[in-house]
N, C-alpha and C positions, 0 to 999 in steps of 0.2 A: 293817536299820536303819544309816543311816551316823552314826557317833560323830565329829560336826563336830570337837569338840575333839580327840580321838584324830588325827583323819586328821591334822590341823592341825599337832599335835607332829611328827608322824612327818613331814612335809614338810617343816619348819622344821629338824631333824636332818639328814635328806638335803641339804638345800640348804646347811649347812653344813661339812657332809663334802664336798659337790663342789665349792662355789664357793670356798671357804677364804678368802683374803684379796683376790680379785676374777680375773676372767677374763682374765687377762694377754693372751693372743692376740687376743681381741675388742677389747680397750682399745686394743691396738698397732695392729691393722688397719682397724678401723670407725670411721668418722667418729663423733664422739659424738652428732651429732644424726639421723642416718641412720634412716628408718625403713622397714620392710619388714612383709610378712605371710607368717606360714607357717603352713603346712596341717598336721595330722596325719593320714596317710594309711595305711589298712589295706592291708599289703602282699599280706595273703592273707586269704580268708575269717575271722572270725572273731565270736564273742558279744561285743556291743562293752559295756565295762564299764569305769566309769571315766572316762566323757567329760565331767566336772565339772572332772576333776586339773588339767586346764591353767589355769583360770580361781582354782582354790585356790593352785596354784604362783605363778601371776604375780601374783595380790593378797599375797601372802605377801611376794615379791620388791619389788613396788612399780615404780613407772616408768610407771602409766598405760596398761597393756596391755589391750587391750580385746580379748574371747575370744567367739567365737559358738559354740555346739555345733551341729553339723549331722545328729547322727542321735540316735537314742532309746537311752536305757539299756535293755540286755538283747535289743536286736535284733541280728538276724544281719547282721552287715556284709559287704558286699560286696568282694572284692578290688578293690582299686583306689578303693574309695569313702573319702570324707573324715570322719573323727569330730569333727574341731572345726578352729577357725581362729583363730589370735591375732595382733592388728596392733598395730604401735605401735616402740618404739625398737629399732633390730637390734640391740643389745649387750644390752638386758635379753629378747630374744627368748632370745640365743643362751645366756645364764647359765640361764635355766631349762629349754633344751630337755632336757639328758639325764636329769634327775631326772623330768621330766615323762614321757619314754619309759619309763624304768626301770619308772616305777609303771605305768604303761597297758599296758606289753607283759605285765606278771606278771599284771597283774588281768584282763584281757583272756584272756590263757591259762588261768587257773585258772577262768574263767567257761565259755570254751570247752570245758575237759577236762571240767568237772561237766556240761553239757549233754550230752555224748556219753553218760555214765553213765547219765543219768536218760532217756536217749531208750533206752537199751539196756534199763532195766526196766518200758518203757511196756506197759500192759497187766496188770500184777502190782499188789497195794498196794503194795508196796515203798518207800519213801522212802529216798532218796541221804541220808546224812550225813557230814559233814567229821569231822577229829579237831583234836586239839591238835599235831599234825605240821606246825607252819607257820614261815615263817623270824620269827628272833626279833625282836621288837620293832615287827613290821608285821603281827599277827595280826588285829586290825581290818580291815586290808585284806582279807585272804588269804579271812577268813570273809563278808565282804561279799561278795567276788567267787563264792565258791559258791553264796550266794543267787541272785544275778544269773544265775548258769547254770543255776537251778532245784533246787539242792539245798537242805537245810537243815543247820542249825548243832546241833553237838554243843554240847555244855559251851565256854565263852568260857575259864576257867579252873578252877582247883580249887578254888575257892569255890561254885561252881554248883550243884554236885549233890553227892552221896556215890555215887562208884563204886566198887564194893568189888572189887578186883582180886585174882589168885592169890596175889599177896604179903601183901596185907592178910589174905587168909583164914588162909593159913600164920601169921601173926605173932599174930594173933588166936585161932588152934585150931580154925576151923572155920566154916562160913558164919554158923550160925544165933548163934554167939558174935559174928561181926561185925555179924550185923544188928541184934540186942540194941543193941549200941553207936550202931550207925549212927542209931538212929531217935532219938536226943536231938538230932540238927540240924534235925529239922522240916524236912528238905528232899528232894526227891527221891531214890530210891533204886536204882540200878541195880546187878546182881551180875554178874559174869564168872563165865559156867562153862567149862570146858574138857572135859568129858564130859557124858554123859547121868545119871550116879550125881550129880553137883553140879547139875543142873537138877532133879532130885528132890527135893532138898535144898533150893534154893533157891525153888520152888515152893510149900514148906509155908509158908515166911517173906514170902510175899506182897510181894516188892519192885514197884518201879514198873516195870520193866523189866528183862527177862535177858539179859545178852549172850552171845551163842553164839562163842568163841573158835576159830577156825581149825579149825572141825569142815568133815567132807566134807558133800556135799549128801544122802548118803544120811542121815548123823546128825542133818542139819539137820532133814530131813522126819521124821523119828520124834520130833525134840525139838518141832516144831509140833505135832505129835498128841498127844504129851503133854501140852502145855501147853493145846492145846484152847480157844486165844482167850482162857484166863484172865486172860495177863498177855503185853503184848508184847514180843513175839522181835526182837533185832537180832544179825545175821551180821556179825562183823567177821574182822580177819587176812587179809592175802595177796589181797586182792580185787582183782580186773583188770578189765580191760573185755572181755577175752574170757572171763571167768566171770561177770562180775555179773548175766548174763541168766539164767543156768541156778539160780544162788543164788536170785534173786528168784522163781522157779518153784517153790521149795522151800515157799512160803506165810508167810515171814518178814515182819516189818511194818518193819524198817529194815535198811538196810547202810551200814556206816560205812566210808569208804574213807579211807586216809591219802594214798594216790597223787594226789588231786585238788589237795591241798597242796603236799606234798614233793616231788613229782615233774612238776608242772604245765611244761610248756616256755614260753617266753616266746614270744607269739605276734610277727609282723614289722609294726612299725608305724614311718613313715619321719616326719621333720619337714622338710618343701621349702619352701623360700622360694618363693612362687609371685608376689611382686608386690615390685618395690622402687623407693622413690624416693631418688634419689642426691643428697645432701647434700652441700655443700662440706666439705672437710676443716678 
């Protein structure tokens, strides 16, 4: 789900950061009324994500830029395919180019990487989840991109659910003590377990989910056998494309992957002028 207000706020901050007092170079070199058409082109194969971003950027900047989306969100875009086209004043087009590219390249990168993880667990029941390991202040975009790639969102922020981790357990004096306090929130409760003994303890407390942190595959299989479908299980910690398939085969319900957001590589998208109406200076 797109949080339009949050996306708008992110873009506004990005434009202030990038443009400052104005695009000095374009204002010096480009005639004030010159018109152009700029195509945002996929220079490699990618999952299209954020194809609406050019329109949002140019609506915020103003200047009457017309944007046409040329591909569907979540579609696999071929190399050299056009994602969107913006047409209007050349100076305005150039002013919004970098912010548009920065956002789209990251969103498409996350969606593309997520889709690879989803493909790697195909045929199992495992669902790929993201984490809170996102870029500061653009989490809404990062997590949206995960869903476009076929993954699901874990909690957006700390107030979404109760997630009892090892430090909470240590500070509370144990899993049972932590669970007693956690129930007061009337929210979903997830307990992180580092070993099978903790899984046994957690199972007695009936949380909504048990997170199996940094367990090898043999231990994950034992945990799945112990729980026997009574509580959904989530594998986490150090998951990679090379390991996620085998982890899914253990029978866990969810696999949370920090890499799909904190280590996603921005894909290559170009902004190419394809038509110029030469106005007099």
